[in-house]
N, C-alpha and C positions, 0 to 999 in steps of 0.2 A: 408699739409704743413702750418705752422703758418704764420701770417703776419710778415714781416721783421722789422716792426716798434714797438717801445715799448708800444705805446698806440693806439689812433685812427689812422687808415690808411687813409691819405688824398686822395688816389686814389679811395676810396669808395664813395667820394662825387660826382663822376661823375653822371650827370642826368640819364644816362642809367643804373646805378648800384644802386644808393642810395635807390630808392623805395623798391627794394628787400632786401637790407641790413636793412632798416627801419623796415620792417615786421619781418625779421628773428631775429633781435636784441630783439625786444619786445617779441617775442615768447619765446626766451631763458631766458629773464629777468623774464617772468612769471614762468618759470620752477624753476629758482633760488629762487624766492620769495615763491613759493609754498612749498619749502623744509624747510623754516624757519618760515612761518606765524603761529602764535599760533591760536588755535581754539577760536572763531568760524569763523575767517577770511579766505577768499580765494581770489585768483586773477583770474580775467576773462578777456578775450579779447573782446573788443567792437569795433564797426565799425561806421564810419561816411561816408556817401555817398552824393556826390553833383556833380553838373554839372559845368565844367570849360571850358572856351573858348579854342578851339583847337589852338595849336601852331605848328601844322604840316606844314612843308614846302612843297608846291605843285609846281611842275615844269611841263611845257608843254611837251607833247609827241613829238612834232616837233617844232624846232626853225626856224624862218625865219629871216635871218640876212642880213645886208647890210654893205658895207664899210663905214667908218666914213666920207669919203669925197664924198659920194654919193649925187647927186642933182637930184631930180625927174624931169622928162620932163613935161613941161606944155602942156595941151590940153584944148580944148573948151574955147579959148580966155584967156588963162592964168591960168585957174583953174585946179588944179590937180585932176585926176580921183580918185574916191573912189569905194568901193565895191557896186555892184548893190543890193539893198535890196527889189526890187519890188516884188519878188516871195519868199522872206524869211520871216519867223516869227521872231519877236523881242521878245525874252524871257529873263527876268532879271536873273542874276546869283544869285544862292543861296550861302550864306556864308558857310564855313565849319561847320559841325555839332559840337555842344559842346561835349566834352569828359566826360564820367562818371568817377569820381575819387572816389576811396575807400581808406580811411585811417583807420588804426587800432590804438588803444590805449589800455591801461590797466586800469582796475578798481579793487580796493581792496574793497571788500564788506564783510558784516557780514553774517554768515551762518544761521541767524535766518529766520523766515518766511517772514519778509519784505525785507531782503537782502539790508540793508541800504548801500548807497555809502559812503565810508570813505575817500578814496584817489584816485585821478585820476592821471595817469602817461601818459604824452604826450611826443612823440618824434617828433620834428618839421620837417615838410616837406618843400620843396622849395616853394610850393604854400602858405604855412603859412607865409613865409617870403618875399613874393612878393607883393608890393603895387598894389591895384586894383584887386587882384585876389579874387574870391569867397572864396577860402580856407582860406585866411587871415581874411576876415570878420567873417567867421564862427568860426575861432579859437579864435579871440579876444572876440567874443560874449560868447564863452564857458568859457574863462578865467573869465569874469565878472560873469557868471552864477555860476561857482564853488565857487567863493568868496562869492557871495550872499547867497548861500545855505550852507555855512560853511563846504565845502569839502576841504581837503588838496590837494594841487596841486604840482606835480613834473614835471618839464619841462626839457627835454633833447635837447640841441642844438648841433648837430654834423655837422653843416653846416657853413662854413666860408662865403659862398655867401648869399646875401639877406639882407633884412631890419630886424633889431632887433625886436623880438616879445615876448620874455619872460616877465614875470611880473616885473622883477627887472629893475630899471632905468639904461640904458646903460651908461649915463654920470657918474653916481655914481659908477657903477661897474668898469669902466675904471679908475676912480680916485683912487679907492681902490686897484684894482688888477693889474693895469698896463697892459702890453700886454698879451693877451690870444687868443687862437684860437677857443676853444669850451667852453661850460659851462653847468652846471646843476643847475637849480634854484628850490628851495624847499620853498613853502609858506604854512604855517600851518593855520588852522582855529583859533588857539589861538592867533597868532600874525600876523594878516593880514597886519599890517602897515609896516612890514619888510619882506624881503626874505633872505633865507640862500643860498649862492651861492658857488659852487665849480668851480672856473675858471680853465681851462685845457689848457696846452701848449702841442702841438703835440709831443714834444721831451720827454714827461714824460708819465708814465703809467696812465691809467684811475683810478679815485679815488673810494673809498668806499663811497657810498651814503646812508644816513639814510632815510628810508621810513617811514613817520609819520603815526601813527594809531590814537588812541584816547588819550584824555588827561591823563587817568590813566594808560597808557601803554607806555613803551619806544619805540622809533622807531626801526625798524628792519634793519640790515645792508644789503646792496646790493653791492656785489663786481663787479663793472662794468668792470674791466679788465678781470676777469674770464668769465663774460658773453660775452664780446667781443671775447675772444679767442675761446670759444665754438662756437659762431656764425660764425666766420671766417673759422674755420676748418670744421664745418658741412656743410657749403654752398660751400666749395671748391673755395673760392674767389681767391686763388693763381693761379687757372687755368684761371680765367676770367680777372684779372687786368693786364693791359699792362704797366709795369713799364718802358719800353723803350720809352713810349710816355709821354708828359707833363701831370701833374696833372690838373684836371679841377674842381674847379678854380686853376689857377697857384699858385705856391709857391713863396715866396719872394726869393731873391738871397741867403740870408742866409739859409733859409729852404731848397732850392734846393741843395746847397752844402752839407748840413747835410744829406739829403735824398740820394744823390749820394754816399756818403761815406758808408752809411748803405747798400745800394743795391750792392755796389762793394764787400762788405764782405760776 
């Protein structure tokens, strides 16, 4: 069953679903690129692995509660009694272990012996868009590395939540595009002083994105809407998304009314 929405499905942004969608979308994007890439180019899946501080919520197995108006009884001349520690060992608590994060991205390379990297295609994760996260620092470092090495960079931001991270200036993008929900940013090695951006509103279908290759070849078209549809259907997200619950992050009042009209139909 396809997504009920014309473009990006905002319910896919849920932290419990988006990592799976992230990987699935890039997998089918690779398939779409492989069908049109001229020789000797090919698309490959690459991975980035790092440790991130755990955000798991830990609760005690047993709660000891007391009424809000409880007043402890005084003993030993006015001092309240505490737990006896004479026969107990004092052991410091260990913080939660860091979690290993694996992110995938795409690379377009040449099929010659050196397999030169031509274009890197990134789909931003929530870690990439959260200040103070290891994933954000690594992503911004890679951004600089790709530009320094003369590699084309395609950045896909399908997350409304988080701090802006693509190479384009957010203030300039807002000034030129007005309101948008998602965007794709393309920066080529020939024109690193500018970025080419497709601003995306969730009420519209996803655009055709030109994937740059080398200076002597035209970019190849990537139909993001077709890739999204294939991803949504193949992963059976219609069985997983709960449209009777609020989107996470929430929609604006206008977007909520629009979504409810579509879901009723």
